[in-house]
Backbone atoms as SQL, in Angstrom:
CREATE TABLE atoms (id INTEGER PRIMARY KEY, chain TEXT, resi INTEGER, resn TEXT, atom TEXT, x REAL, y REAL, z REAL);
INSERT INTO atoms VALUES
  (1, 'A', 1, 'MET', 'N', 31.870, 23.357, 59.973),
  (2, 'A', 1, 'MET', 'CA', 31.708, 23.750, 58.719),
  (3, 'A', 1, 'MET', 'C', 32.072, 25.172, 58.221),
  (4, 'A', 2, 'ASN', 'N', 32.777, 25.787, 57.283),
  (5, 'A', 2, 'ASN', 'CA', 33.246, 27.027, 56.910),
  (6, 'A', 2, 'ASN', 'C', 32.255, 27.688, 56.207),
  (7, 'A', 3, 'LEU', 'N', 32.703, 28.757, 55.572),
  (8, 'A', 3, 'LEU', 'CA', 31.549, 29.595, 54.690),
  (9, 'A', 3, 'LEU', 'C', 31.979, 29.175, 53.248),
  (10, 'A', 4, 'PRO', 'N', 32.782, 28.754, 52.504),
  (11, 'A', 4, 'PRO', 'CA', 33.089, 28.313, 51.537),
  (12, 'A', 4, 'PRO', 'C', 32.450, 26.748, 51.298),
  (13, 'A', 5, 'GLY', 'N', 32.526, 25.961, 52.274),
  (14, 'A', 5, 'GLY', 'CA', 31.548, 24.643, 52.257),
  (15, 'A', 5, 'GLY', 'C', 30.001, 24.868, 52.672),
  (16, 'A', 6, 'LEU', 'N', 29.799, 25.815, 52.993),
  (17, 'A', 6, 'LEU', 'CA', 28.272, 26.279, 53.327),
  (18, 'A', 6, 'LEU', 'C', 27.160, 26.794, 51.989),
  (19, 'A', 7, 'ALA', 'N', 28.554, 27.659, 51.447),
  (20, 'A', 7, 'ALA', 'CA', 27.688, 28.358, 50.507),
  (21, 'A', 7, 'ALA', 'C', 28.064, 27.022, 49.129),
  (22, 'A', 8, 'LEU', 'N', 28.707, 26.278, 49.315),
  (23, 'A', 8, 'LEU', 'CA', 28.234, 25.136, 48.114),
  (24, 'A', 8, 'LEU', 'C', 27.652, 24.180, 48.161),
  (25, 'A', 9, 'LEU', 'N', 27.134, 23.689, 49.380),
  (26, 'A', 9, 'LEU', 'CA', 26.173, 23.446, 50.127),
  (27, 'A', 9, 'LEU', 'C', 24.670, 23.536, 49.882),
  (28, 'A', 10, 'LEU', 'N', 24.194, 25.023, 50.293),
  (29, 'A', 10, 'LEU', 'CA', 23.321, 25.862, 49.583),
  (30, 'A', 10, 'LEU', 'C', 22.371, 25.802, 48.119),
  (31, 'A', 11, 'PHE', 'N', 24.092, 26.152, 47.725),
  (32, 'A', 11, 'PHE', 'CA', 24.424, 25.984, 46.163),
  (33, 'A', 11, 'PHE', 'C', 23.555, 24.804, 45.905),
  (34, 'A', 12, 'ALA', 'N', 24.439, 23.446, 45.937),
  (35, 'A', 12, 'ALA', 'CA', 23.520, 22.036, 45.881),
  (36, 'A', 12, 'ALA', 'C', 22.126, 22.255, 46.054),
  (37, 'A', 13, 'VAL', 'N', 21.333, 22.431, 47.117),
  (38, 'A', 13, 'VAL', 'CA', 20.587, 22.309, 47.686),
  (39, 'A', 13, 'VAL', 'C', 19.331, 22.940, 46.931),
  (40, 'A', 14, 'PHE', 'N', 19.875, 24.168, 46.435),
  (41, 'A', 14, 'PHE', 'CA', 19.008, 25.502, 45.545),
  (42, 'A', 14, 'PHE', 'C', 18.977, 24.928, 43.779),
  (43, 'A', 15, 'SER', 'N', 19.905, 24.543, 43.480),
  (44, 'A', 15, 'SER', 'CA', 19.656, 23.998, 42.083),
  (45, 'A', 15, 'SER', 'C', 19.112, 22.783, 41.964),
  (46, 'A', 16, 'SER', 'N', 19.400, 21.664, 42.844),
  (47, 'A', 16, 'SER', 'CA', 18.963, 20.506, 42.950),
  (48, 'A', 16, 'SER', 'C', 16.972, 20.934, 42.736),
  (49, 'A', 17, 'ALA', 'N', 16.976, 21.649, 43.890),
  (50, 'A', 17, 'ALA', 'CA', 15.404, 22.331, 43.963),
  (51, 'A', 17, 'ALA', 'C', 14.582, 22.443, 42.558),
  (52, 'A', 18, 'GLY', 'N', 15.792, 23.632, 41.895),
  (53, 'A', 18, 'GLY', 'CA', 14.797, 23.917, 40.994),
  (54, 'A', 18, 'GLY', 'C', 15.378, 23.623, 39.777),
  (55, 'A', 19, 'GLY', 'N', 16.017, 22.837, 39.605),
  (56, 'A', 19, 'GLY', 'CA', 15.819, 21.598, 38.394),
  (57, 'A', 19, 'GLY', 'C', 15.107, 20.915, 38.624),
  (58, 'A', 20, 'GLN', 'N', 14.423, 20.537, 39.385),
  (59, 'A', 20, 'GLN', 'CA', 12.969, 19.795, 39.600),
  (60, 'A', 20, 'GLN', 'C', 12.039, 20.250, 39.313),
  (61, 'A', 21, 'ILE', 'N', 11.601, 21.631, 39.581),
  (62, 'A', 21, 'ILE', 'CA', 10.718, 22.312, 39.257),
  (63, 'A', 21, 'ILE', 'C', 10.413, 22.517, 37.625),
  (64, 'A', 22, 'MET', 'N', 11.872, 22.524, 36.851),
  (65, 'A', 22, 'MET', 'CA', 12.081, 22.983, 35.628),
  (66, 'A', 22, 'MET', 'C', 11.290, 21.537, 34.622),
  (67, 'A', 23, 'LEU', 'N', 12.037, 20.349, 35.912),
  (68, 'A', 23, 'LEU', 'CA', 11.449, 19.120, 35.279),
  (69, 'A', 23, 'LEU', 'C', 10.224, 19.019, 35.449),
  (70, 'A', 24, 'LYS', 'N', 9.742, 19.068, 36.688),
  (71, 'A', 24, 'LYS', 'CA', 8.040, 19.143, 36.628),
  (72, 'A', 24, 'LYS', 'C', 7.200, 20.009, 35.504),
  (73, 'A', 25, 'HIS', 'N', 7.662, 21.155, 35.255),
  (74, 'A', 25, 'HIS', 'CA', 7.010, 21.994, 34.400),
  (75, 'A', 25, 'HIS', 'C', 7.463, 21.544, 33.168),
  (76, 'A', 26, 'GLY', 'N', 8.397, 20.913, 32.698),
  (77, 'A', 26, 'GLY', 'CA', 8.295, 20.242, 31.321),
  (78, 'A', 26, 'GLY', 'C', 7.696, 19.418, 31.172),
  (79, 'A', 27, 'MET', 'N', 7.465, 18.511, 32.165),
  (80, 'A', 27, 'MET', 'CA', 6.528, 17.233, 32.027),
  (81, 'A', 27, 'MET', 'C', 5.108, 17.793, 31.837),
  (82, 'A', 28, 'ARG', 'N', 4.574, 18.784, 32.893),
  (83, 'A', 28, 'ARG', 'CA', 3.423, 19.362, 32.055),
  (84, 'A', 28, 'ARG', 'C', 3.051, 19.615, 31.347),
  (85, 'A', 29, 'THR', 'N', 4.110, 20.565, 30.893),
  (86, 'A', 29, 'THR', 'CA', 3.839, 21.175, 29.393),
  (87, 'A', 29, 'THR', 'C', 3.981, 20.134, 28.235),
  (88, 'A', 30, 'ALA', 'N', 4.603, 18.781, 28.424),
  (89, 'A', 30, 'ALA', 'CA', 4.665, 17.771, 27.396),
  (90, 'A', 30, 'ALA', 'C', 3.065, 16.818, 27.787),
  (91, 'A', 31, 'ALA', 'N', 2.886, 16.638, 28.842),
  (92, 'A', 31, 'ALA', 'CA', 1.675, 16.017, 28.883),
  (93, 'A', 31, 'ALA', 'C', 0.295, 17.226, 28.552),
  (94, 'A', 32, 'ALA', 'N', 0.331, 17.872, 28.531),
  (95, 'A', 32, 'ALA', 'CA', -0.923, 18.406, 27.799),
  (96, 'A', 32, 'ALA', 'C', -0.486, 19.351, 26.559),
  (97, 'A', 33, 'ALA', 'N', 0.359, 18.776, 25.704),
  (98, 'A', 33, 'ALA', 'CA', 0.374, 19.006, 24.737),
  (99, 'A', 33, 'ALA', 'C', 0.377, 17.178, 23.849),
  (100, 'A', 34, 'VAL', 'N', 0.261, 16.309, 24.514),
  (101, 'A', 34, 'VAL', 'CA', -0.005, 15.331, 24.136),
  (102, 'A', 34, 'VAL', 'C', -1.646, 15.239, 24.343),
  (103, 'A', 35, 'GLU', 'N', -2.213, 15.993, 25.409),
  (104, 'A', 35, 'GLU', 'CA', -3.441, 15.584, 25.390),
  (105, 'A', 35, 'GLU', 'C', -4.320, 16.482, 24.066),
  (106, 'A', 36, 'GLN', 'N', -3.363, 17.524, 23.866),
  (107, 'A', 36, 'GLN', 'CA', -4.189, 18.268, 22.660),
  (108, 'A', 36, 'GLN', 'C', -3.120, 17.605, 21.614),
  (109, 'A', 37, 'GLY', 'N', -2.761, 17.339, 21.213),
  (110, 'A', 37, 'GLY', 'CA', -2.384, 17.249, 19.783),
  (111, 'A', 37, 'GLY', 'C', -2.071, 15.950, 19.794),
  (112, 'A', 38, 'GLY', 'N', -2.102, 14.974, 20.898),
  (113, 'A', 38, 'GLY', 'CA', -1.491, 13.244, 20.404),
  (114, 'A', 38, 'GLY', 'C', -0.416, 13.661, 20.876),
  (115, 'A', 39, 'GLY', 'N', 0.571, 12.096, 19.805),
  (116, 'A', 39, 'GLY', 'CA', 2.045, 11.662, 20.409),
  (117, 'A', 39, 'GLY', 'C', 2.544, 11.214, 21.084),
  (118, 'A', 40, 'SER', 'N', 3.253, 11.091, 21.551),
  (119, 'A', 40, 'SER', 'CA', 4.249, 10.112, 22.401),
  (120, 'A', 40, 'SER', 'C', 4.676, 11.439, 23.644),
  (121, 'A', 41, 'ILE', 'N', 4.365, 10.788, 24.769),
  (122, 'A', 41, 'ILE', 'CA', 4.510, 11.676, 26.038),
  (123, 'A', 41, 'ILE', 'C', 6.302, 11.929, 26.117),
  (124, 'A', 42, 'ALA', 'N', 6.696, 10.416, 25.951),
  (125, 'A', 42, 'ALA', 'CA', 8.654, 10.733, 25.729),
  (126, 'A', 42, 'ALA', 'C', 9.114, 11.731, 24.759),
  (127, 'A', 43, 'LEU', 'N', 8.372, 11.431, 23.443),
  (128, 'A', 43, 'LEU', 'CA', 9.166, 12.386, 22.849),
  (129, 'A', 43, 'LEU', 'C', 9.117, 13.610, 22.894),
  (130, 'A', 44, 'ARG', 'N', 7.663, 14.549, 23.430),
  (131, 'A', 44, 'ARG', 'CA', 7.312, 15.281, 24.188),
  (132, 'A', 44, 'ARG', 'C', 8.433, 15.952, 25.083),
  (133, 'A', 45, 'ALA', 'N', 8.933, 15.219, 25.837),
  (134, 'A', 45, 'ALA', 'CA', 9.579, 15.370, 27.264),
  (135, 'A', 45, 'ALA', 'C', 11.247, 15.523, 26.444),
  (136, 'A', 46, 'ALA', 'N', 11.305, 14.989, 25.463),
  (137, 'A', 46, 'ALA', 'CA', 12.575, 14.855, 25.206),
  (138, 'A', 46, 'ALA', 'C', 13.252, 15.487, 24.176),
  (139, 'A', 47, 'THR', 'N', 12.020, 16.620, 24.165),
  (140, 'A', 47, 'THR', 'CA', 12.452, 17.797, 23.170),
  (141, 'A', 47, 'THR', 'C', 11.741, 19.145, 23.647),
  (142, 'A', 48, 'SER', 'N', 11.807, 18.694, 25.015),
  (143, 'A', 48, 'SER', 'CA', 11.161, 20.370, 25.475),
  (144, 'A', 48, 'SER', 'C', 12.164, 20.846, 26.135),
  (145, 'A', 49, 'PRO', 'N', 12.075, 22.139, 26.078),
  (146, 'A', 49, 'PRO', 'CA', 13.681, 22.781, 26.333),
  (147, 'A', 49, 'PRO', 'C', 13.422, 23.194, 28.046),
  (148, 'A', 50, 'TRP', 'N', 12.271, 22.649, 28.664),
  (149, 'A', 50, 'TRP', 'CA', 12.261, 23.068, 30.195),
  (150, 'A', 50, 'TRP', 'C', 13.044, 21.450, 30.711),
  (151, 'A', 51, 'ILE', 'N', 12.756, 20.499, 30.346),
  (152, 'A', 51, 'ILE', 'CA', 13.201, 19.147, 30.149),
  (153, 'A', 51, 'ILE', 'C', 14.831, 19.185, 30.105),
  (154, 'A', 52, 'ALA', 'N', 14.851, 19.757, 28.993),
  (155, 'A', 52, 'ALA', 'CA', 16.948, 19.560, 28.824),
  (156, 'A', 52, 'ALA', 'C', 17.663, 20.630, 29.860),
  (157, 'A', 53, 'VAL', 'N', 16.813, 21.911, 30.146),
  (158, 'A', 53, 'VAL', 'CA', 17.828, 22.330, 31.086),
  (159, 'A', 53, 'VAL', 'C', 17.592, 22.118, 32.531),
  (160, 'A', 54, 'GLY', 'N', 16.074, 21.770, 32.825),
  (161, 'A', 54, 'GLY', 'CA', 16.032, 21.145, 34.275),
  (162, 'A', 54, 'GLY', 'C', 17.194, 20.145, 34.546),
  (163, 'A', 55, 'LEU', 'N', 17.270, 18.928, 33.145),
  (164, 'A', 55, 'LEU', 'CA', 18.542, 17.877, 33.377),
  (165, 'A', 55, 'LEU', 'C', 19.415, 18.835, 33.735),
  (166, 'A', 56, 'VAL', 'N', 19.972, 19.651, 33.019),
  (167, 'A', 56, 'VAL', 'CA', 21.264, 20.484, 33.076),
  (168, 'A', 56, 'VAL', 'C', 21.606, 20.670, 34.585),
  (169, 'A', 57, 'VAL', 'N', 20.890, 21.421, 35.231),
  (170, 'A', 57, 'VAL', 'CA', 20.816, 22.191, 36.157),
  (171, 'A', 57, 'VAL', 'C', 20.684, 21.033, 37.280),
  (172, 'A', 58, 'PHE', 'N', 20.159, 20.100, 37.010),
  (173, 'A', 58, 'PHE', 'CA', 19.997, 18.985, 38.317),
  (174, 'A', 58, 'PHE', 'C', 21.325, 18.539, 38.103),
  (175, 'A', 59, 'ALA', 'N', 22.197, 17.833, 37.018),
  (176, 'A', 59, 'ALA', 'CA', 23.433, 16.916, 36.984),
  (177, 'A', 59, 'ALA', 'C', 24.175, 18.766, 37.395),
  (178, 'A', 60, 'VAL', 'N', 23.958, 19.309, 37.454),
  (179, 'A', 60, 'VAL', 'CA', 25.265, 20.586, 38.266),
  (180, 'A', 60, 'VAL', 'C', 25.312, 20.426, 39.569),
  (181, 'A', 61, 'SER', 'N', 23.678, 20.216, 39.888),
  (182, 'A', 61, 'SER', 'CA', 23.138, 20.166, 41.440),
  (183, 'A', 61, 'SER', 'C', 24.165, 19.108, 41.288),
  (184, 'A', 62, 'ALA', 'N', 24.132, 17.881, 41.400),
  (185, 'A', 62, 'ALA', 'CA', 25.048, 17.204, 41.308),
  (186, 'A', 62, 'ALA', 'C', 26.419, 17.037, 41.500),
  (187, 'A', 63, 'VAL', 'N', 26.859, 17.621, 40.314),
  (188, 'A', 63, 'VAL', 'CA', 28.317, 17.616, 40.698),
  (189, 'A', 63, 'VAL', 'C', 28.718, 18.604, 42.074),
  (190, 'A', 64, 'ALA', 'N', 27.877, 19.554, 42.440),
  (191, 'A', 64, 'ALA', 'CA', 27.915, 20.589, 43.330),
  (192, 'A', 64, 'ALA', 'C', 27.845, 19.559, 44.892),
  (193, 'A', 65, 'TRP', 'N', 26.830, 18.943, 44.840),
  (194, 'A', 65, 'TRP', 'CA', 26.655, 17.992, 45.900),
  (195, 'A', 65, 'TRP', 'C', 27.963, 17.130, 46.144),
  (196, 'A', 66, 'MET', 'N', 28.914, 16.621, 45.098),
  (197, 'A', 66, 'MET', 'CA', 29.581, 15.282, 45.435),
  (198, 'A', 66, 'MET', 'C', 30.936, 16.870, 45.861),
  (199, 'A', 67, 'SER', 'N', 30.691, 17.592, 45.302),
  (200, 'A', 67, 'SER', 'CA', 31.691, 18.420, 46.042),
  (201, 'A', 67, 'SER', 'C', 31.915, 19.088, 47.398),
  (202, 'A', 68, 'THR', 'N', 30.437, 19.319, 47.780),
  (203, 'A', 68, 'THR', 'CA', 30.207, 19.424, 49.347),
  (204, 'A', 68, 'THR', 'C', 30.690, 18.670, 50.339),
  (205, 'A', 69, 'LEU', 'N', 30.263, 16.797, 49.859),
  (206, 'A', 69, 'LEU', 'CA', 30.753, 15.627, 50.175),
  (207, 'A', 69, 'LEU', 'C', 31.976, 15.582, 50.523),
  (208, 'A', 70, 'ALA', 'N', 32.984, 16.668, 49.461),
  (209, 'A', 70, 'ALA', 'CA', 34.546, 16.265, 50.036),
  (210, 'A', 70, 'ALA', 'C', 35.001, 16.952, 50.719),
  (211, 'A', 71, 'ARG', 'N', 33.962, 18.024, 50.913),
  (212, 'A', 71, 'ARG', 'CA', 34.349, 19.087, 51.919),
  (213, 'A', 71, 'ARG', 'C', 33.468, 18.998, 53.409),
  (214, 'A', 72, 'VAL', 'N', 32.290, 18.541, 53.513),
  (215, 'A', 72, 'VAL', 'CA', 31.833, 18.497, 54.765),
  (216, 'A', 72, 'VAL', 'C', 30.879, 17.548, 55.033),
  (217, 'A', 73, 'PRO', 'N', 31.324, 17.026, 56.343),
  (218, 'A', 73, 'PRO', 'CA', 30.784, 15.587, 56.426),
  (219, 'A', 73, 'PRO', 'C', 29.254, 15.189, 56.148),
  (220, 'A', 74, 'LEU', 'N', 29.361, 14.013, 55.827),
  (221, 'A', 74, 'LEU', 'CA', 27.762, 13.440, 55.590),
  (222, 'A', 74, 'LEU', 'C', 26.619, 14.083, 56.714),
  (223, 'A', 75, 'SER', 'N', 26.963, 13.732, 57.770),
  (224, 'A', 75, 'SER', 'CA', 26.361, 14.050, 58.856),
  (225, 'A', 75, 'SER', 'C', 25.685, 15.255, 58.856),
  (226, 'A', 76, 'VAL', 'N', 26.603, 16.605, 58.576),
  (227, 'A', 76, 'VAL', 'CA', 25.829, 17.834, 58.469),
  (228, 'A', 76, 'VAL', 'C', 25.097, 17.964, 57.324),
  (229, 'A', 77, 'ALA', 'N', 25.819, 17.480, 56.011),
  (230, 'A', 77, 'ALA', 'CA', 24.981, 18.123, 54.698),
  (231, 'A', 77, 'ALA', 'C', 24.201, 17.486, 54.166),
  (232, 'A', 78, 'TYR', 'N', 23.531, 15.805, 54.784),
  (233, 'A', 78, 'TYR', 'CA', 22.778, 15.647, 54.035),
  (234, 'A', 78, 'TYR', 'C', 21.447, 15.863, 55.214),
  (235, 'A', 79, 'PRO', 'N', 20.997, 16.508, 56.388),
  (236, 'A', 79, 'PRO', 'CA', 20.115, 16.974, 57.120),
  (237, 'A', 79, 'PRO', 'C', 20.102, 18.420, 56.311),
  (238, 'A', 80, 'PHE', 'N', 21.029, 19.203, 55.198),
  (239, 'A', 80, 'PHE', 'CA', 19.853, 20.087, 54.601),
  (240, 'A', 80, 'PHE', 'C', 19.657, 20.295, 53.696),
  (241, 'A', 81, 'ASN', 'N', 19.476, 18.591, 53.070),
  (242, 'A', 81, 'ASN', 'CA', 18.596, 18.151, 51.970),
  (243, 'A', 81, 'ASN', 'C', 17.067, 18.655, 52.141),
  (244, 'A', 82, 'ALA', 'N', 16.826, 19.046, 54.257),
  (245, 'A', 82, 'ALA', 'CA', 15.390, 19.316, 54.377),
  (246, 'A', 82, 'ALA', 'C', 14.849, 20.741, 53.721),
  (247, 'A', 83, 'LEU', 'N', 15.845, 21.676, 53.540),
  (248, 'A', 83, 'LEU', 'CA', 15.717, 22.745, 52.832),
  (249, 'A', 83, 'LEU', 'C', 15.314, 22.318, 51.524),
  (250, 'A', 84, 'GLY', 'N', 15.987, 21.569, 50.920),
  (251, 'A', 84, 'GLY', 'CA', 15.162, 21.450, 49.381),
  (252, 'A', 84, 'GLY', 'C', 13.598, 20.814, 49.522),
  (253, 'A', 85, 'TYR', 'N', 12.960, 20.154, 50.438),
  (254, 'A', 85, 'TYR', 'CA', 11.848, 20.022, 50.831),
  (255, 'A', 85, 'TYR', 'C', 10.411, 21.359, 50.548),
  (256, 'A', 86, 'LEU', 'N', 11.646, 21.974, 51.415),
  (257, 'A', 86, 'LEU', 'CA', 10.711, 23.291, 51.724),
  (258, 'A', 86, 'LEU', 'C', 10.495, 24.425, 49.986),
  (259, 'A', 87, 'LEU', 'N', 11.693, 24.512, 49.957),
  (260, 'A', 87, 'LEU', 'CA', 12.025, 25.074, 48.688),
  (261, 'A', 87, 'LEU', 'C', 10.980, 24.702, 47.541),
  (262, 'A', 88, 'ILE', 'N', 11.251, 22.807, 47.208),
  (263, 'A', 88, 'ILE', 'CA', 9.873, 22.430, 46.845),
  (264, 'A', 88, 'ILE', 'C', 8.660, 22.949, 46.890),
  (265, 'A', 89, 'VAL', 'N', 8.421, 22.613, 48.058),
  (266, 'A', 89, 'VAL', 'CA', 6.827, 23.092, 48.285),
  (267, 'A', 89, 'VAL', 'C', 6.393, 24.716, 47.932),
  (268, 'A', 90, 'LEU', 'N', 7.188, 25.711, 48.607),
  (269, 'A', 90, 'LEU', 'CA', 7.167, 26.663, 47.985),
  (270, 'A', 90, 'LEU', 'C', 7.024, 27.262, 46.383),
  (271, 'A', 91, 'ALA', 'N', 7.663, 26.505, 45.734),
  (272, 'A', 91, 'ALA', 'CA', 8.034, 27.050, 44.495),
  (273, 'A', 91, 'ALA', 'C', 6.664, 25.818, 43.731),
  (274, 'A', 92, 'SER', 'N', 5.894, 25.134, 43.731),
  (275, 'A', 92, 'SER', 'CA', 5.319, 24.336, 43.692),
  (276, 'A', 92, 'SER', 'C', 3.888, 25.044, 43.644),
  (277, 'A', 93, 'SER', 'N', 3.585, 25.483, 44.949),
  (278, 'A', 93, 'SER', 'CA', 3.007, 26.207, 45.478),
  (279, 'A', 93, 'SER', 'C', 3.004, 28.035, 44.882),
  (280, 'A', 94, 'THR', 'N', 3.980, 28.707, 44.302),
  (281, 'A', 94, 'THR', 'CA', 3.974, 29.903, 43.875),
  (282, 'A', 94, 'THR', 'C', 4.249, 30.149, 42.502),
  (283, 'A', 95, 'VAL', 'N', 4.957, 29.032, 41.801),
  (284, 'A', 95, 'VAL', 'CA', 5.250, 28.956, 41.151),
  (285, 'A', 95, 'VAL', 'C', 4.753, 28.180, 39.683),
  (286, 'A', 96, 'LEU', 'N', 4.479, 26.701, 40.319),
  (287, 'A', 96, 'LEU', 'CA', 3.934, 26.002, 39.051),
  (288, 'A', 96, 'LEU', 'C', 1.813, 25.594, 39.788),
  (289, 'A', 97, 'HIS', 'N', 2.027, 26.946, 40.777),
  (290, 'A', 97, 'HIS', 'CA', 0.700, 27.083, 41.613),
  (291, 'A', 97, 'HIS', 'C', -0.195, 25.746, 41.539),
  (292, 'A', 98, 'GLU', 'N', 0.291, 25.023, 42.359),
  (293, 'A', 98, 'GLU', 'CA', 0.067, 24.031, 42.539),
  (294, 'A', 98, 'GLU', 'C', -0.920, 24.254, 44.125),
  (295, 'A', 99, 'ARG', 'N', -1.914, 23.263, 44.735),
  (296, 'A', 99, 'ARG', 'CA', -2.123, 23.469, 45.824),
  (297, 'A', 99, 'ARG', 'C', -1.699, 23.077, 46.825),
  (298, 'A', 100, 'THR', 'N', -1.517, 23.228, 47.727),
  (299, 'A', 100, 'THR', 'CA', -0.697, 22.927, 49.584),
  (300, 'A', 100, 'THR', 'C', -1.343, 23.296, 50.346),
  (301, 'A', 101, 'SER', 'N', -1.704, 22.315, 51.243),
  (302, 'A', 101, 'SER', 'CA', -2.782, 22.174, 52.021),
  (303, 'A', 101, 'SER', 'C', -1.613, 22.534, 53.667),
  (304, 'A', 102, 'ALA', 'N', -2.700, 22.846, 54.556),
  (305, 'A', 102, 'ALA', 'CA', -1.968, 23.455, 55.849),
  (306, 'A', 102, 'ALA', 'C', -1.094, 22.117, 56.174),
  (307, 'A', 103, 'TRP', 'N', -1.696, 21.457, 56.281),
  (308, 'A', 103, 'TRP', 'CA', -0.695, 19.715, 57.114),
  (309, 'A', 103, 'TRP', 'C', 0.837, 19.775, 55.632),
  (310, 'A', 104, 'THR', 'N', 0.709, 20.352, 54.677),
  (311, 'A', 104, 'THR', 'CA', 1.975, 20.024, 53.969),
  (312, 'A', 104, 'THR', 'C', 3.041, 21.326, 54.675),
  (313, 'A', 105, 'TRP', 'N', 2.766, 22.430, 54.760),
  (314, 'A', 105, 'TRP', 'CA', 3.443, 23.614, 54.984),
  (315, 'A', 105, 'TRP', 'C', 3.668, 23.064, 56.550),
  (316, 'A', 106, 'ALA', 'N', 2.646, 22.165, 57.281),
  (317, 'A', 106, 'ALA', 'CA', 3.206, 21.947, 59.257),
  (318, 'A', 106, 'ALA', 'C', 4.376, 21.087, 58.779),
  (319, 'A', 107, 'GLY', 'N', 4.589, 20.344, 57.562),
  (320, 'A', 107, 'GLY', 'CA', 5.299, 19.187, 57.627),
  (321, 'A', 107, 'GLY', 'C', 6.802, 19.648, 57.412),
  (322, 'A', 108, 'SER', 'N', 6.637, 20.736, 56.437),
  (323, 'A', 108, 'SER', 'CA', 7.986, 21.066, 56.404),
  (324, 'A', 108, 'SER', 'C', 8.543, 22.395, 57.283),
  (325, 'A', 109, 'PHE', 'N', 7.538, 22.715, 57.771),
  (326, 'A', 109, 'PHE', 'CA', 8.017, 23.544, 58.558),
  (327, 'A', 109, 'PHE', 'C', 8.572, 22.210, 59.661),
  (328, 'A', 110, 'LEU', 'N', 7.873, 21.320, 60.012),
  (329, 'A', 110, 'LEU', 'CA', 8.999, 20.491, 60.954),
  (330, 'A', 110, 'LEU', 'C', 10.281, 19.544, 60.719),
  (331, 'A', 111, 'VAL', 'N', 10.100, 19.460, 59.647),
  (332, 'A', 111, 'VAL', 'CA', 11.500, 19.589, 58.220),
  (333, 'A', 111, 'VAL', 'C', 12.983, 20.584, 58.918),
  (334, 'A', 112, 'VAL', 'N', 11.942, 21.743, 58.788),
  (335, 'A', 112, 'VAL', 'CA', 13.294, 23.164, 59.301),
  (336, 'A', 112, 'VAL', 'C', 13.653, 22.880, 60.187),
  (337, 'A', 113, 'VAL', 'N', 12.877, 22.744, 61.139),
  (338, 'A', 113, 'VAL', 'CA', 13.158, 22.694, 62.615),
  (339, 'A', 113, 'VAL', 'C', 13.859, 21.457, 63.074),
  (340, 'A', 114, 'GLY', 'N', 14.132, 20.751, 62.027),
  (341, 'A', 114, 'GLY', 'CA', 14.900, 19.576, 62.335),
  (342, 'A', 114, 'GLY', 'C', 16.047, 19.844, 61.754),
  (343, 'A', 115, 'LEU', 'N', 16.138, 20.180, 60.564),
  (344, 'A', 115, 'LEU', 'CA', 17.292, 21.314, 60.073),
  (345, 'A', 115, 'LEU', 'C', 18.014, 21.993, 61.295),
  (346, 'A', 116, 'PHE', 'N', 17.295, 23.003, 61.591),
  (347, 'A', 116, 'PHE', 'CA', 18.399, 23.883, 62.609),
  (348, 'A', 116, 'PHE', 'C', 19.057, 22.592, 63.924),
  (349, 'A', 117, 'THR', 'N', 17.775, 21.994, 64.495),
  (350, 'A', 117, 'THR', 'CA', 18.458, 21.109, 65.471),
  (351, 'A', 117, 'THR', 'C', 19.098, 19.822, 65.545),
  (352, 'A', 118, 'VAL', 'N', 19.533, 19.691, 63.957),
  (353, 'A', 118, 'VAL', 'CA', 20.869, 19.109, 63.439),
  (354, 'A', 118, 'VAL', 'C', 21.950, 20.239, 63.735),
  (355, 'A', 119, 'MET', 'N', 21.991, 21.057, 62.832),
  (356, 'A', 119, 'MET', 'CA', 22.786, 22.062, 63.022),
  (357, 'A', 119, 'MET', 'C', 23.423, 22.650, 64.794),
  (358, 'A', 120, 'ALA', 'N', 22.118, 22.803, 65.608),
  (359, 'A', 120, 'ALA', 'CA', 22.503, 23.304, 66.740),
  (360, 'A', 120, 'ALA', 'C', 23.297, 22.301, 67.559),
  (361, 'A', 121, 'GLY', 'N', 23.542, 21.085, 67.305),
  (362, 'A', 121, 'GLY', 'CA', 24.089, 19.746, 67.420),
  (363, 'A', 121, 'GLY', 'C', 25.134, 19.846, 67.201),
  (364, 'A', 122, 'GLN', 'N', 25.353, 20.246, 65.834),
  (365, 'A', 122, 'GLN', 'CA', 26.985, 20.288, 65.134),
  (366, 'A', 122, 'GLN', 'C', 27.693, 20.828, 65.978),
  (367, 'A', 123, 'ARG', 'N', 27.518, 21.946, 66.414),
  (368, 'A', 123, 'ARG', 'CA', 28.336, 23.417, 66.865),
  (369, 'A', 123, 'ARG', 'C', 29.033, 22.931, 68.580),
  (370, 'A', 124, 'ARG', 'N', 28.119, 22.130, 68.931),
  (371, 'A', 124, 'ARG', 'CA', 29.430, 21.490, 70.458),
  (372, 'A', 124, 'ARG', 'C', 30.351, 20.655, 70.025);
């Protein structure tokens, strides 16, 4: 895999994780607004700027992923989604202030170890 392919792949993974965090924040905000003032969660979500931006970022990540697949073998690209798991756990803990257990961190660490294992096998 060359440097532009790696950069595109990492952009796809990071933007996907970012979009998911934005969507989660938007839905949390929409649910809180419904709880306080009533109304429809679907309507609150549809009018949430966080949801709108999250969907755009997620769509950009999908385009980046498709471009990645045109350049990088799937057997190499797909394991990189494991980084997305780690990014989501990290962001949910630090940005969204969700509680994460030691088991969650240990599992995320093992997923990343698996990614490095796959990548080490690709170099041969």
